[in-house]
N, C-alpha and C positions, 0 to 999 in steps of 0.2 A: 472908498470901501463902505458897503452898507452896514447898518447897525448889526444885522444878523451875522454877517461874515466877521465883523469885529468881535462879537461875542464868541463865535466859534473858534477864532484864532487865540482867544484868551483862556479857553478851557484848559485847566491843569497848569497854568503858569503861576510861578511863585516869585513875588518881588520881595527879596530879602530886605532891601533897604527900607521899604515902606511897611513891610509886614503885611502884605496883601496876598491872599491865595485866591486867584481868579477861578470862577466856574466850579466851586465845590458842589458836590451833590447833596441836596438837603433831604430829598425823599425820592424813591424810585418805585415805579409801577411793578406789581408782582406780589408774591406772598410776603406778609409781615412775619418773619420767622419767629416761632415761639408763641404766637398770639392766635393762630388759627383763622386769620383774616387776610383780606387782599387789599392792596392799594391799586386804585384805578385813576383814570384821567380826572374824574370828579374830585377825588381826594387831593390830587396835585393842585387843582384850581382852588379848592377851599383852603388848603394850607397857605398858598400864595396870598390869597385875599386876607387871611387872618394875620400873616406875618407883616404885610404892608401897612397894617394899621399903626405900627410903631414908627413914628416919624423919624426917630433917631436910629432906626435899625433894630433888628431882633437880636437880643443878647445871646452869646454863646458861652457856655460854662464847661468846666472840666467835670464831666460825668453828671449823672442825675442826682437829685436830692442834696445838692450842695448850695452853699450860701453865696452872698454877694462877693465875698473875697475870691471865689473861684471863677468869676467872670473874666474870660480871656480875650473877648472881642465881640464883634457884632457882624450880622449878615445884612448886606444891602444888595440892590440891583437884582431882585428876584426875576427869574424868567423860566418858562417851561420850554425845554428842548427835548423833543421826542418823548421818551418815557420817563424823563427826569425833571425835577424842579431844581434849578441851579441858582447859586447866588455867589457873591464875592465876600470872602471872609477877611475882615479887617481886624488884625490882632492888636491888643493893647501893648505897645512897645515897652511900657514901664513895668509890665507884669514880670514876676520873677521866673516864670516858665516860658517867656517869649522865645528865647533861643532854642529851648528844648522842643517846643511845639513845631517851630520851623524845621528843625532837624528831622524829627520823626515823620513829618508830612512829606519830606523829600526822600527819606530813606525807605519808608514802608507805607506808602499811601493806600495800598490794598488791604492793610491790616487794621486800619482805623477808619472811623467815619462819624457822621453826624446822626444823632437820634433825637427826634423832636419830643418835647414834653407838652402835652396838650389835653384838652377836654373835647369830648365828642360823643358819637353814638355809632351804632352799627346798622347798615342797611342790607337787608337780605334780598338778593336778586337771583331768582332761579336756584334757590338753595345754596347760594354762595354769599358769605358775609363780607361786606366791603366797609372799610373804615371811613368814618365821616368826622370832619374837624369843625368845631364851632368856636374854639378859642385856643390860641397857642401861647405858651409861656416862655419857652427858650428852645434852642437847638444845642444839644450837648455833645461834646467830643467823647466818644466811647470806643472800646475795642471790638464790640460785636453789635453793630447797629442792626435792629430788626428789619428796617425798611430801606436799608442801603447796603445790600449784600456785596456790592462790587467795590466798596471802599470809598475813599474821599473824593476821587475824581472819576474813576472808571475810564481813564485815558492815561497814557504815559505822561509823567510829570516832565515839563520843560522848564528847567531852572535857568534863569538868566545867566548864571555863572557857569553853566555847562552847555554843551552842544545839543542839538535836537537829535533824537534817535528814532528811527522808524519801527513800527510794530513788526516783530518777527513772526514767522509761521508758528514757532513754538509757543509764543504768547497767545496767538489766536486759538491754538488747540487747547491751551490751559484754560482760556476763558470758556470755551465750549464745554470742557470737562466740568468746570465749576458750575455752569448753568445746569448741566445734566445732574450733577450731585445734588444741587438745591432742589430740583424737581423730584428726584428720587426720595430725598429726605422728607419732603412735604407729602409725597404719595404714601410713604410708609407711615407717617404720622396720621394721615386721614384713615388709612386701613386699620390702624391700631384702635383709633377712636370708634370706628364703625363696629369692630368686633366687640369692644367694651360695651357699646350701646346694645348690641344684640343680646349679650349676656344679661344686661340690666333689664331689658324688656322681658326676657324669659323668666327672670326672677320675680317680676311684678305681675305675672299672669294670675288672675284670681283663682283661688281654690274653690272646690265645690261648696255651695252654700249649706250652712248648718241648719238643721230643722228649727222652726220657730217654737220657743218655749211659752208656757203659760205666763211666766213672769214678764216676758217681753211684750206680750199682748196687753197685759194690765198696765205696764208702763206707758205703752203707746196710747192707750185709751185715756189714761190720766193726763197725759200731755195735751191731747186734743180737747179735753174738757177745760183745762186751764186756759188754752188759747181762746176757746169760745167765751169763757167768762171775761177774759181781758177785752174782747171786742165789744161787749155790752157794758163795760165800765165797772164790772163787779170784782175785778182783781185789783190788788193794790201793788203799785210799783214801789219796791223798797227804796229808801233814800240812798243817794250816792255815798259810797264808802270812801272816806278821806284817804284811807290807805291805798286804794286803787289809784287815785290821782297822784299820790306820792310816788308810787311805783312807776307810773307813766312819766313823771318828771325826771325820775332817776335813770330812764333808759338812755343808753349811749347815743350820742348824736352822730349823724352821718357827716361826711366831708362837706356835702352841699349845704346842710343845715348850718354847719359852723361858718362856712363862707357867707351865707345869707345873713347871719347874725352880725358879722363884721361889717357888711355893707349897710345894714340897718343902723349901725352905730356911727356911720359917716365915712367909713373907709372905702376907697375906690375898689371896684370888683377885682381888677388885675392885682392890686396890692394885697387885697384880702386873700386871693388865691395863692399868691406867692408866700404870704405869711403862713397860711394853713399848710401848704406843701412842706414848708420847713419845720413847723412846730407841731403838726398833726400827721406825721408820716404814716401811722397805723391806719387812720381813717382815709388818707389819700390812697394808700395801697388797696384798701377794701373798695374804694370808689373806682379805681382802675379795673379791679377784678369784676365788679358789677357791670362794667362797660364791655367786658369781654377780654381784657388783658390778663389771662390766666397765667400765673407764675409756673415755673418748671416743677416745683414741689407739688403744687395743686394739681398740675397735669398728671403727675405720677399717681396721685391719689385717685384721680378719675379712672386712669387706665387699670389700676389695681382693683 
């Protein structure tokens, strides 16, 4: 059997004894629900390359923004199959939720999935924004993954303790209906944003210019005279105000600045990022929003 056929035969298989879930979906091409961005083949390749930098495997946690105690396993054997990046999930058998995770993955694989925690940017191609990954921190088990709308496997689970079952026509129709619903939801979201932008543009149209007053002319002339004197060295630059520097130092630091400070103090970048994700949640949230990961509440504010 070829390696490719071996991988295909393992998709969706769960080994209860070893605690291995073969062929779980890490990320899928298509719209990243709730973020207004798209996942394409380039995204899959970048996520795979970043994940494979961890020689011991990419850690998997229970939900985002959690600590080391929530690590439930690791992902290994990354491979791109069609429109999905897949991997094998090795669970930590001594974890208190080991049996629970195995059970829900067999019972409801379409209702849970993996969601990656990463840093990156957005690439605009023909007015469509595509997610780009430069560093990945973990793949977390969540109930509504943005870039894995089809669930953990997107194939029927084949449990070694149960017989194989074929896909019925009803399941095929349900899959088609789900794809259509996802498309319609995304289309509705785009249309809503477009209408909101139209209203914003209308509100920003400049009003008719007001007539120029005598005071404005005198102020403009005084400004030009001051600029001319400065050029010939006749103006004096006031000494720097210590209070201004103090205000500058008191400005809140961004997530990237905090990470850079930790790195400068000798901490590895990956450790620094994980430390800051856990201890500076507010700055991390703002950092993700700056990259285009707009929260649902923020999205409502934009549409309103």
